[in-house]
N, C-alpha and C positions, 0 to 999 in steps of 0.2 A: 782102468786105473781106481783105488779105492779113496773113498771121499778124504780118508788120513790123509795119503800121499799126495792130493790135490790140493789142498790145504798149505802142504810143506813148500809144495812147489812156488805157490802163488805166493806165500811170503818170504820166500828166499828171492824171489824176483823182484817183490818191492824192496826189501832191504836192500837190494845192490843197486837200485836206479836211487840217482842225486838229482836234484833241480838246481839246476846251476842259471845264473842270471845271464840276460842275454848280454852279451858282448856288444852289442850296439845300443842298448837301451840308456838314453841319458832323460837329464831334465832337462836338456835343453829345447827350445820349442823350435819346430821347423824353419828354417830360412824363409819361409812365407809368411809364417806368424808370428815377430817377433815381441818381444814385451814392451820394451822403449826403442824406438827411432829417432833419430837426431841427422839431418842432414843440411849443410849450409852451401852455399856455391857463389858464385861468381860471375856477372853476363857482360859480353860485350856485343854489340848489333847498331841497330837504326831506329829512328822515331820517323815515324810520319805523321803528321798533322795535319788537318783540315777544318779549318772554320766555315760550315756552308754558308751558303747564298755569296761565298765567294771574297767573303773577306778576307782571311790569311791563310797560305797552307804552307807546308815545308816540310826538308827530310831533313835530318841533320844524326852523328854521332851519338852513341848514348854507351850505358853503364847502367852496370842492376846487381844488387845483391838481394840473397833469399834466404831465408833462415824455415825450417819445420821441423816440429818438435810432434810427435806421435805417443799415445802410451795406453796399456790397456791392464785390467786386472786379471790374475788366475789363468782360466783354460777360456776366458769368454771370447767370442769372435768380436767383442763388441768395443770401444776405445773412443778415446777423444784427440783433437789434435789443434794444433795452429800455427798457423802459415805465412808467412811475412814477405812481404816483395817493395823493395824500393827503388825506382829509376831516377837518374839524372839522362841530362841534357848536355851538349856544350853550350855554347853561347848562341850558336849560327843558325838557330833553325829558323827564322826566317830569312835569311841570307845575311846583312851586315846590319841588322836591326839591334844584334844583341840582346835576343829573347833566348831566358833558359826555361827548361818546363820540366817539373820532376812530379811523383808519380809515385803514392803508395798506397799498398794494398795490405791490409789483415784481413784473413781467414780462420774463424775460429768453428769449429764442426766438431760434429759425430761420426763414426765411420763404421762397415762393416764388410768383416773381409771376406767375401764370397769366394774366396780359394782358399788359402788356409797351407796348403801343402809346400813339399820341396821344389816343385814344379810351378805351380802357378800360384801368384797371388793376386787378387781383385780387389782394391778395397774403393770403398763405394764411401764416398764424403759430402755430407749434407750442414750446412749451418748458413751462419750470418755472417756477411762480409763488411765490410768498410774499405771505401776507395776515394782518393783524392786526388787533382791533378792541378797544379798551382802553376803558374806563368809570372816570372819575372821578369819583369820589364827593365830597359837601362833608366838610369835616371835622366831625365830630360824629356822622354818619350813622351810621345803623345796619347799611347796605352797604357790602359793602367792594369796595375797587378790585380790576378785575378784568381778566385779559389773556387774550381767545381768538384764537387763530394756528394760522394750519396753512401747510402745504409740500406742494406735487402738482402740477398740471399743466392744459395750458389748450391749448384748439385755438381760432380766432378766422380768420374770413376777413370781408376788406373790399373789397367792389366799388366802384370809384366811373366814375360816367361823364363825361365831359367834352363838353357839350353847346354849347360855342363856345371857338374855341381857334383863335391864332394864334403867331407866331414871340414876340409879348411878352405875351400875355395868355392868361388862360382860366378859363373859367366852368363848374364841375360837383357834379354832387350825387354822397352817397355812403351808404351803409349800414353798419353794423358789426355782427355780430354771435358772441357768442364763447361759450366755457362750461367748467368744469374742475371737479376734484374733488381733495381732498386728504386728508391724516390731519392730526387736530388735536388742540391739548392748550389746556389751561383752566389758568390760573395764578391763584388769589385771593389777596388779600392778607391774610397774617395767619393762611393755612391752610398748614401742612406738604404736600407732596407735591402730585400735580397730578392733573388728570384728560384723560383719552383719549377722545377720539371722531372725528366724522368731519364733512367740511364740502364745501358745494357751491354754485357761484357760477354765474351768467348775468349775460352783460353784453351790451346793445343801444345802441346810436347812429345816428342818424341827420340829415343834414345837408347844409352847402352851402357849397363853398370859393372861394376867387378867387386866381388867381394871375398875379402881375403881374412879370416877371422871375423871378427867382428867389425872390420874396419868396410866401409864402402866409398869407391870410388867411380863417377858417373860423369859423363858428356851428353848432353842433348840439344836438341836445337826446341826455343820456344818462341811461341807466335801467340801474344797477348794481345787483344781490339777491346777498347770500351768504347761507348756513343752515347754521347748527351744530348737529349732531345731538346729542342729550343724551348727554353726557360722562359718565364709570364713573371710579371715583379708582382710581389703579393699586393702591393698597392698602385692605382695605374692603370694605364694599358700598353707600357711599353714592354718588351722582350727582348733576350741574348738569344743570337743562333746559336744553334747546336753543334756539338763539334764530334769530330772523331779522332782518337789519339790511339796509336799502333803500336808497339813494338817486338820485333822480330830478333834473334841473336842467339848465339851461343851460349850455352852453359855449362861451366864444369863447376863438379860440386864433389864434395865429401863429407863425412859422418861415420858414426856406427850407429851397428844394430843387434842387441842382443835381449 
């Protein structure tokens, strides 16, 4: 074949070729790597409380609310978020004494998504956390209203695996584990000064989620445990016994990812 004929054949082939866009190409990020995620939820379960040295212990019904907002920019696998959790009990924590307990937890963090594909998501969250446990005593009680609070850090990891997915639907299972520690203070109503100590906490969650378009629905089992060590008075030699405060229950959640 002469060079002139070969050139004519090549040019003809190039002229007949058309580059068409991939029908599945999209600016939408993979399911496991959304730009913004918001999840809210409500939980029902039990709170178990123990004051060390055998002072007081009890268990009663509790409910909780939770909200999480996460975001990232561009194509980065780094992002930021805020997770808030609030829990309250009925007034039977210590039987007929009428004591109620409330817990508030605010976690601000940076996260790195170690998964980021359609099948596997694995955000690793690291940041600061504020926690407070309040005890409201009934009027006329010999006990005083008390607040145990702490400021510290938390590390959390949450792998999620999508078992079924397409462009409009996904079903996944996930698990989450976190732990942290902090510097704690205790304030007792009617007592001047405060008490200082340390706190530790662990969090575990396992459940399933359904994604329909941008809407996310889920149900999970949640277990949160916080420990406060014995707290010593800033002035003087008095101290308060440490406490263990645990919540376990079923969390129903919903929100959006896009």
